[in-house]
C-alpha positions as CSV (number, residue, x, y, z in Angstrom):
1,M,-26.9,-27.3,21.3
2,R,-26.1,-29.4,18.2
3,R,-22.5,-30.2,17.8
4,M,-21.2,-29.8,14.2
5,T,-19.6,-32.8,12.5
6,D,-16.1,-32.6,11.2
7,S,-17.4,-32.3,7.6
8,E,-19.6,-29.4,8.7
9,S,-17.0,-27.6,10.8
10,L,-14.1,-27.7,8.3
11,P,-15.8,-25.4,5.7
12,R,-16.6,-22.9,8.4
13,L,-13.0,-22.9,9.7
14,L,-11.8,-22.4,6.1
15,R,-14.2,-19.4,5.7
16,V,-12.9,-18.1,9.0
17,A,-9.3,-18.5,7.9
18,Q,-10.1,-16.6,4.7
19,H,-11.8,-13.9,6.6
20,L,-8.8,-13.5,8.8
21,S,-6.5,-13.3,5.8
22,E,-8.5,-10.4,4.4
23,Q,-7.9,-8.1,7.3
24,K,-5.5,-5.2,6.6
25,D,-4.4,-4.2,10.1
26,V,-3.8,-5.7,13.5
27,P,-6.9,-4.2,15.3
28,R,-9.3,-5.5,12.6
29,L,-7.6,-8.9,12.5
30,L,-7.8,-9.3,16.3
31,S,-11.4,-8.2,16.3
32,A,-12.3,-10.8,13.6
33,L,-10.3,-13.5,15.4
34,L,-11.9,-12.7,18.8
35,K,-15.4,-12.7,17.3
36,E,-14.9,-16.2,15.8
37,V,-13.2,-17.6,18.9
38,R,-16.0,-16.4,21.1
39,H,-18.6,-18.0,18.8
40,L,-16.8,-21.3,18.7
41,C,-16.1,-21.4,22.4
42,H,-19.5,-20.0,23.4
43,A,-17.7,-17.4,25.5
44,D,-19.5,-14.3,26.8
45,T,-16.6,-11.9,26.2
46,G,-12.9,-11.8,25.6
47,W,-9.8,-9.8,24.9
48,V,-6.3,-10.2,23.5
49,W,-2.8,-9.6,25.0
50,L,0.0,-8.8,22.5
51,Y,3.6,-9.1,23.4
52,T,5.8,-6.0,22.8
53,D,9.5,-5.7,23.3
54,G,9.2,-1.9,23.0
55,R,10.8,0.7,25.3
56,P,11.1,1.1,28.1
57,Q,10.1,-2.4,29.1
58,A,8.9,-5.6,27.4
59,G,5.4,-6.8,28.3
60,L,1.9,-7.6,27.2
61,N,-0.6,-4.9,25.9
62,C,-4.3,-5.5,26.4
63,L,-6.6,-4.9,23.5
64,C,-10.4,-5.1,24.0
65,H,-13.7,-3.8,22.9
66,D,-15.3,-0.8,24.7
67,A,-17.2,-1.7,27.8
68,T,-20.4,-0.5,26.2
69,G,-20.2,-3.0,23.5
70,E,-21.5,-0.5,21.0
71,S,-18.5,-0.7,18.7
72,D,-16.7,-3.7,17.1
73,E,-13.5,-1.8,17.1
74,I,-10.8,-3.2,19.4
75,K,-8.5,-0.8,21.1
76,E,-5.4,-0.9,23.2
77,K,-5.8,-0.2,26.9
78,P,-2.4,1.1,28.1
79,H,-3.4,1.1,31.8
80,W,-3.7,-2.7,31.7
81,F,-0.1,-3.2,30.4
82,R,1.6,-6.2,32.0
83,P,5.4,-5.9,32.2
84,L,7.4,-9.0,31.8
85,G,10.4,-9.6,34.0
86,N,11.9,-12.1,36.4
87,D,8.5,-12.5,38.1
88,A,6.6,-12.9,34.8
89,D,4.5,-15.8,36.3
90,G,2.8,-13.5,38.8
91,G,-0.5,-13.4,36.9
92,I,-2.5,-15.9,34.9
93,V,-1.9,-14.0,31.6
94,E,1.9,-14.1,32.3
95,Q,1.6,-17.8,33.2
96,C,-0.1,-18.7,29.9
97,F,2.4,-16.6,27.9
98,T,5.5,-18.0,29.6
99,A,4.3,-21.7,29.6
100,G,2.9,-21.5,26.1
101,E,0.0,-23.7,27.1
102,P,-3.8,-23.2,27.3
103,L,-5.0,-22.4,30.8
104,T,-8.5,-22.8,32.3
105,V,-9.5,-21.1,35.5
106,A,-12.6,-21.7,37.5
107,L,-13.1,-18.6,39.5
108,T,-15.3,-20.3,42.0
109,Q,-12.3,-22.5,43.0
110,T,-9.3,-20.1,42.3
111,R,-8.4,-16.9,44.0
112,L,-6.8,-14.5,41.5
113,G,-4.1,-11.9,42.2
114,E,-5.0,-8.3,42.7
115,V,-4.1,-7.2,39.1
116,D,-6.3,-10.0,37.6
117,Q,-9.2,-9.1,39.9
118,K,-9.1,-5.5,38.9
119,L,-9.0,-6.4,35.2
120,L,-12.1,-8.7,35.6
121,A,-13.9,-6.0,37.6
122,E,-13.7,-3.7,34.6
123,L,-14.0,-6.1,31.6
124,A,-16.0,-9.1,32.9
125,P,-17.5,-8.5,36.4
126,Q,-20.0,-11.4,36.0
127,A,-17.3,-14.0,35.0
128,K,-17.3,-17.4,36.6
129,G,-14.6,-18.9,34.5
130,L,-11.7,-18.0,32.2
131,Q,-9.9,-19.6,29.3
132,L,-6.5,-18.4,28.0
133,W,-5.0,-19.6,24.8
134,P,-1.4,-18.7,23.6
135,L,-0.9,-17.3,20.1
136,Y,2.1,-18.5,18.1
137,N,3.9,-17.0,15.2
138,H,5.5,-18.8,12.2
139,E,8.6,-19.4,14.3
140,G,6.7,-21.2,17.0
141,L,7.2,-18.3,19.5
142,V,4.4,-17.1,21.7
143,T,3.4,-13.6,20.6
144,G,0.3,-13.1,22.6
145,V,-2.6,-14.5,24.7
146,L,-6.3,-14.7,23.9
147,Q,-8.4,-14.6,27.0
148,L,-12.0,-15.6,27.2
149,A,-14.5,-15.0,30.0
150,Y,-17.7,-17.0,30.8
151,D,-20.7,-16.0,32.9
152,K,-21.1,-19.7,33.5
153,P,-18.7,-22.6,34.3
154,V,-16.2,-23.1,31.5
155,P,-17.3,-25.8,29.1
156,R,-15.1,-28.9,29.2
157,N,-14.9,-29.1,25.4
158,L,-15.4,-27.0,22.3
159,Q,-19.2,-27.4,22.1
160,R,-19.7,-26.1,18.6
161,L,-17.0,-28.3,17.0
162,G,-16.9,-32.0,16.2
163,G,-14.8,-34.8,17.6
164,N,-11.5,-33.2,16.4
165,G,-12.7,-29.8,17.7
166,H,-9.7,-29.1,19.9
167,L,-7.2,-29.8,17.1
168,M,-9.2,-27.7,14.6
169,F,-9.5,-24.9,17.1
170,Q,-5.8,-24.9,17.9
171,S,-5.1,-24.8,14.1
172,L,-7.4,-21.8,13.9
173,L,-5.5,-20.0,16.6
174,T,-2.2,-20.9,15.0
175,Y,-3.4,-19.5,11.7
176,G,-4.6,-16.4,13.5
177,G,-1.3,-16.0,15.3
178,I,0.7,-16.3,12.0
179,A,-1.6,-13.8,10.3
180,L,-1.1,-11.5,13.3
181,S,2.7,-12.0,13.1
182,N,2.7,-11.2,9.4
183,L,0.7,-8.0,9.9
184,S,2.9,-7.0,12.8
185,Q,6.1,-7.6,10.8
186,V,4.7,-5.6,7.9
187,Q,3.9,-2.7,10.3
188,E,7.3,-3.0,11.9
189,L,9.0,-2.7,8.5
190,K,6.7,0.2,7.6
191,D,7.6,1.9,10.8
192,L,11.3,1.3,10.1
193,L,11.0,2.7,6.6
194,D,9.2,5.8,8.0
195,A,11.9,6.3,10.6
196,F,14.6,5.8,8.0
197,I,13.2,8.3,5.5
198,K,12.7,10.9,8.3
199,V,16.3,10.4,9.5
200,L,17.4,10.8,5.9
201,A,15.4,14.0,5.6
202,Q,16.8,15.4,8.8
203,A,20.3,14.6,7.6
204,I,19.6,16.6,4.4
205,D,18.2,19.5,6.3
206,A,21.1,19.4,8.8
207,K,23.6,19.8,5.9
208,S,22.6,23.5,5.8
209,S,20.9,25.7,8.3
210,H,19.6,27.7,5.3
211,T,17.3,24.9,4.2
212,S,16.6,23.6,7.7
213,A,13.3,21.7,8.0
214,H,12.5,22.1,4.2
215,C,12.3,18.3,3.8
216,Q,10.0,18.2,6.8
217,R,7.6,21.0,5.7
218,V,7.1,20.0,2.1
219,P,5.3,16.8,3.1
220,V,2.9,18.9,5.2
221,I,1.9,21.1,2.3
222,T,1.8,18.1,-0.1
223,E,-0.6,16.1,2.0
224,M,-2.8,19.1,2.7
225,L,-3.1,19.9,-1.1
226,A,-3.6,16.2,-1.9
227,Q,-6.5,16.0,0.5
228,A,-8.0,19.1,-1.0
229,A,-7.8,17.4,-4.5
230,C,-9.4,14.3,-3.1
231,D,-12.3,16.4,-1.7
232,D,-12.7,18.4,-4.9
233,Q,-15.4,17.3,-7.3
234,I,-15.0,20.1,-9.9
235,L,-11.4,20.2,-11.0
236,F,-10.4,16.7,-9.8
237,P,-13.5,14.5,-9.7
238,D,-11.5,11.4,-10.7
239,F,-8.6,11.9,-8.3
240,S,-8.5,9.9,-5.1
241,L,-6.0,8.1,-2.9
242,D,-6.6,4.9,-1.0
243,E,-4.5,3.9,2.1
244,D,-1.7,2.6,0.0
245,G,-1.8,5.7,-2.3
246,W,-1.5,8.0,0.7
247,Y,1.5,6.1,2.0
248,E,3.2,6.2,-1.4
249,L,2.8,10.0,-1.5
250,H,4.0,10.3,2.1
251,V,7.2,8.4,1.3
252,A,7.8,10.4,-1.9
253,A,7.3,13.8,-0.1
254,W,9.9,12.9,2.6
255,L,12.4,11.7,0.0
256,H,12.0,14.4,-2.6
257,D,15.4,16.0,-1.9
258,C,17.4,12.9,-1.0
259,G,19.9,13.7,-3.8
260,K,21.1,16.8,-1.8
261,L,23.2,14.4,0.3
262,A,25.6,14.4,-2.7
263,T,25.6,18.2,-3.1
264,P,28.8,19.9,-1.9
265,D,28.4,21.9,1.3
266,S,30.2,24.8,-0.2
267,V,27.4,25.2,-2.8
268,L,24.4,24.1,-0.7
269,D,25.5,26.3,2.1
270,K,26.4,29.3,0.0
271,S,24.7,32.1,1.9
272,T,26.3,35.0,0.1
273,K,27.7,35.6,-3.3
274,L,31.3,35.5,-2.1
275,H,30.8,32.6,0.3
276,T,33.1,29.6,-0.2
277,L,34.4,28.1,3.0
278,H,33.8,31.5,4.5
279,D,32.4,34.8,3.4
280,R,35.2,36.5,1.4
281,I,33.6,39.9,1.8
282,N,35.8,40.3,4.8
283,E,38.9,40.0,2.5
284,V,37.4,42.7,0.2
285,A,36.8,44.9,3.3
286,S,40.5,44.4,4.3
287,R,41.6,45.8,0.9
288,F,39.3,48.8,1.4
289,A,40.9,49.3,4.8
290,T,44.3,49.2,3.2
291,L,43.2,51.6,0.5
292,R,41.9,53.9,3.2
293,A,45.2,53.8,5.1
294,Q,47.0,54.7,1.8
295,I,44.7,57.6,1.3
296,Q,45.4,58.9,4.8
297,F,49.1,58.4,4.3
298,R,49.0,60.5,1.2
299,Y,47.1,63.2,3.1
300,E,49.6,63.3,5.9
301,K,52.6,63.3,3.5
302,A,51.0,66.2,1.5
303,S,50.3,68.2,4.7
304,L,54.0,67.8,5.8
305,L,55.3,68.9,2.4
306,N,52.9,71.8,1.9
307,P,51.2,72.8,5.2
308,A,49.4,75.6,3.4
309,D,47.4,73.1,1.4
310,E,46.4,71.0,4.5
311,P,42.7,72.1,4.4
312,A,42.3,71.2,0.8
313,S,44.2,67.9,1.3
314,R,41.9,67.0,4.3
315,L,38.8,67.7,2.2
316,R,40.0,65.5,-0.6
317,M,40.9,62.7,1.9
318,E,37.4,62.9,3.6
319,E,35.7,62.8,0.2
320,D,37.8,59.8,-0.9
321,I,37.2,57.9,2.3
322,G,33.5,58.7,2.1
323,V,33.4,57.2,-1.4
324,L,35.2,54.1,-0.1
325,K,32.7,53.7,2.7
326,E,29.8,54.0,0.3
327,E,31.3,51.5,-2.2
328,L,32.0,49.0,0.6
329,A,28.5,49.3,1.9
330,F,27.2,48.8,-1.6
331,L,29.3,45.6,-2.1
332,E,28.2,44.3,1.3
333,R,24.6,44.8,0.4
334,I,24.7,43.2,-3.0
335,N,26.8,40.3,-1.6
336,R,23.7,39.2,0.3
337,G,22.0,38.4,-3.0
338,G,18.2,38.8,-3.6
339,E,15.5,38.2,-6.0
340,A,17.0,40.5,-8.7
341,M,20.1,42.7,-9.3
342,A,19.8,45.7,-11.6
343,A,22.1,46.1,-14.6
344,V,23.3,49.5,-13.2
345,D,24.5,47.8,-10.0
346,Q,26.4,45.2,-12.0
347,Q,28.1,48.0,-13.9
348,R,29.0,49.7,-10.7
349,V,30.7,46.5,-9.4
350,K,32.9,46.5,-12.5
351,E,33.8,50.2,-12.0
352,I,34.8,49.5,-8.4
353,A,36.9,46.6,-9.5
354,A,38.9,49.0,-11.7
355,R,40.3,50.7,-8.6
356,T,43.7,49.5,-7.5
357,W,45.4,49.0,-4.2
358,T,49.0,48.2,-3.2
359,D,49.5,45.0,-1.4
360,V,52.2,44.3,1.4
361,W,54.8,43.6,-1.3
362,G,54.2,46.9,-2.9
363,Q,52.4,45.4,-5.9
364,E,49.5,47.3,-7.4
365,K,46.4,45.1,-7.9
366,P,42.7,45.4,-8.8
367,L,40.5,46.1,-5.9
368,L,38.3,43.1,-7.0
369,S,39.5,39.9,-8.8
370,D,37.7,38.8,-11.9
371,E,36.2,35.8,-10.0
372,E,34.9,38.2,-7.3
373,V,33.3,40.4,-9.9
374,Y,31.7,37.4,-11.6
375,N,30.2,36.3,-8.3
376,L,29.1,39.8,-7.1
377,C,27.3,40.3,-10.5
378,I,25.1,37.3,-10.0
379,A,21.7,38.5,-11.1
380,R,19.5,36.5,-8.8
381,G,20.2,34.7,-5.5
382,T,23.8,33.8,-4.5
383,L,24.7,31.1,-7.0
384,T,26.6,31.4,-10.2
385,P,25.2,29.5,-13.3
386,E,27.8,26.7,-12.7
387,E,26.8,26.4,-9.0
388,R,23.1,26.5,-9.9
389,Q,23.8,23.5,-12.3
390,I,25.4,21.7,-9.4
391,I,22.4,22.4,-7.2
392,N,20.0,21.3,-10.0
393,G,22.1,18.1,-10.3
394,H,20.6,16.9,-7.0
395,M,17.5,15.9,-8.9
396,D,19.6,13.6,-11.1
397,V,21.0,12.1,-8.0
398,T,17.6,11.8,-6.4
399,L,16.3,9.8,-9.5
400,D,19.4,7.6,-9.5
401,M,19.1,6.9,-5.8
402,L,15.3,6.2,-5.8
403,G,15.5,4.3,-9.1
404,S,18.1,1.9,-7.6
405,L,15.8,1.0,-4.7
406,P,13.6,-2.2,-5.1
407,F,10.4,-0.5,-4.1
408,P,7.5,-2.9,-3.7
409,R,4.5,-2.7,-6.1
410,K,2.6,-0.3,-3.7
411,L,5.5,2.1,-3.8
412,K,6.4,2.0,-7.4
413,Q,5.4,5.6,-8.1
414,V,7.7,7.1,-5.4
415,P,10.5,8.0,-7.8
416,E,8.1,9.7,-10.2
417,Y,6.4,11.6,-7.5
418,A,9.6,12.7,-5.8
419,G,11.5,13.4,-9.0
420,G,9.0,15.8,-10.5
421,H,8.9,18.8,-8.1
422,H,11.3,20.9,-10.3
423,E,9.5,20.1,-13.6
424,K,7.5,22.8,-15.2
425,M,4.2,22.4,-17.0
426,D,5.7,23.8,-20.3
427,G,8.5,21.3,-20.3
428,T,11.3,23.7,-19.4
429,G,12.0,22.3,-15.9
430,F,14.5,19.7,-14.8
431,P,15.8,17.0,-14.7
432,L,13.7,15.4,-17.4
433,G,11.9,18.3,-19.0
434,L,8.5,16.8,-18.5
435,T,5.3,18.5,-19.6
436,R,2.1,18.7,-17.6
437,E,0.6,15.8,-19.5
438,Q,3.6,13.6,-18.7
439,M,3.3,14.2,-14.9
440,S,1.0,12.6,-12.4
441,V,-1.3,14.7,-10.2
442,P,0.8,13.9,-7.0
443,A,4.0,15.0,-8.8
444,R,2.4,18.3,-9.8
445,I,1.2,18.7,-6.2
446,M,4.7,18.3,-4.9
447,A,5.9,21.0,-7.3
448,I,3.5,23.6,-5.8
449,A,4.4,22.4,-2.2
450,D,8.1,22.8,-2.9
451,V,7.8,26.3,-4.4
452,F,5.6,27.6,-1.6
453,E,7.8,26.3,1.2
454,A,11.0,27.7,-0.5
455,L,9.4,31.1,-1.0
456,T,8.1,31.4,2.6
457,A,11.0,29.7,4.4
458,K,12.4,31.8,7.2
459,E,16.0,30.4,7.1
460,R,17.1,31.5,3.6
461,P,20.1,33.8,4.1
462,Y,19.9,35.7,0.8
463,K,16.5,37.1,1.4
464,T,14.2,38.2,4.2
465,P,11.2,35.8,4.7
466,L,8.6,36.7,2.0
467,K,5.2,37.7,3.1
468,L,2.2,35.8,1.8
469,S,1.4,38.6,-0.7
470,E,4.9,38.4,-2.2
471,A,5.0,34.6,-2.3
472,L,1.6,34.2,-3.8
473,G,2.3,36.9,-6.3
474,I,5.4,35.0,-7.5
475,M,3.4,31.8,-7.7
476,Q,0.7,33.5,-9.6
477,R,3.3,34.7,-12.2
478,M,4.7,31.1,-12.3
479,R,1.2,29.9,-13.1
480,N,0.8,32.5,-15.8
481,N,4.1,31.4,-17.3
482,N,2.9,27.8,-17.3
483,H,5.4,26.7,-14.7
484,L,2.9,25.5,-12.1
485,D,-0.2,23.4,-12.8
486,P,-3.1,26.0,-13.3
487,D,-5.8,23.7,-11.8
488,L,-3.8,22.7,-8.8
489,Y,-2.8,26.3,-8.3
490,Q,-6.4,27.4,-8.3
491,L,-7.3,24.6,-5.9
492,F,-4.3,25.7,-3.7
493,I,-5.8,29.2,-3.4
494,R,-9.5,28.3,-3.2
495,S,-9.0,25.6,-0.6
496,R,-6.9,28.0,1.5
497,V,-4.2,25.4,2.0
498,W,-1.7,28.3,1.9
499,R,-3.4,30.0,4.8
500,Q,-3.8,26.8,6.9
501,Y,-0.2,26.0,6.5
502,S,1.0,29.6,7.1
503,E,-0.9,30.0,10.4
504,K,1.1,27.0,11.8
505,H,4.5,27.4,10.3
506,L,5.1,31.1,9.4
507,D,5.9,34.1,11.5
508,P,2.9,36.4,12.2
509,V,4.6,39.3,10.3
510,Q,4.4,37.2,7.1
511,L,0.6,36.8,7.3
512,D,-0.5,39.8,5.4
513,V,-3.1,38.1,3.2
514,D,-6.4,36.7,4.4
515,D,-8.4,36.5,1.2
516,G,-6.4,34.9,-1.6
517,S,-9.0,35.6,-4.4
518,Q,-6.8,38.4,-5.8
519,F,-4.2,35.8,-6.7
520,L,-6.5,33.5,-8.7
């Protein structure tokens, strides 16, 4: 075998370094590094040990190719995990990691421990020699061990390299170790960001049991519809997402309601029209109880003064109490809110408010205050226009929060994606009044996901969970009114994203539609 000169080996090592720098994730980097090292060392096989300080115990994870050798993919083998403790020098891998020095083992002269014997029996049963090389990060700390196996005696030098072969090879390992450390740190930061945004979303959902899990469900629908758009070649032939694009959409979907952290609980948690810190319908009911007692008192007084009129007095009392019961039941019903309140019901509230009752100080007062009438006459839902404005303000806060964050280049679109889910295609949405042409496809996707989750959510106090037929009917009207993107809505129906999501996240009683063609 001809040994390369230094002038020949250096260009190859530079090409190897470039190849390593092009790898995007840890498994691909390790696979490329292992391939080059095996070639340079003329080894028959090899695998890598990576240090992890994860829970519940720090140790070394083994990553290797499948025993069949049919795939270049390198995978973690959890059953070969080596814990590191006080007896970390118990095996040759632990020895190399702890000492931070290369280690050569001639198996014909050395008896290995049981754990090393079992490993070789599975990964290199024909091995006669081993070489172990520590991998260092940019701080000079050992982050792993590269282990090579030979079906022949271990060569005394690096046969394929020149006179400075050992130095060049060690430089290659150092470069590989630093590249590995960089990728690992990027992944750790990515994992931290993922965990942070999910904790933030959980905090938002925890502010109110009535929007529980909304921030966790919207990403599910968003990513399902985005995948359908990527697969579609008719309506969205030019739309696609690479790995970075998917992650950008993922982050935006989880952060789309982060501004609700600044929304007052009294508004966010307003489950009925009269709810503030508590539901004031009970105060209204107590006035009805007082009024009923006053009616009964008048009856008893009239019966004592004129016993002959007692039957007529009793009849009037029962009629008056019956009216009170009916009116209180009516107020309790409309207090719960709903999709719409008829004008005749609003008028009835005002007529009830005109009744009077006598308080404990003997003062005559209206049965309902002006503020209570105003709230009870809310036409849709449980929020007044002023409270609705406060709720809508969470989008301004969302844009402010996300706009203040120094997102890296690959996440620059997160504020636009997350901030557009309340915009409408005709420009009448909020917070910016954007039109369809001014919005990206992911932002329009999130608008559909947000609406569908809100309509079908099971936790909303002011309405029973909508069935699919009701939710899709509302969305169809929103599409017709140019509120939802018509192409994405069509894709949403045709791809059956609505059905796939519903089967996993909705109650069976809500699943009353199987063919959505009627809603196209």
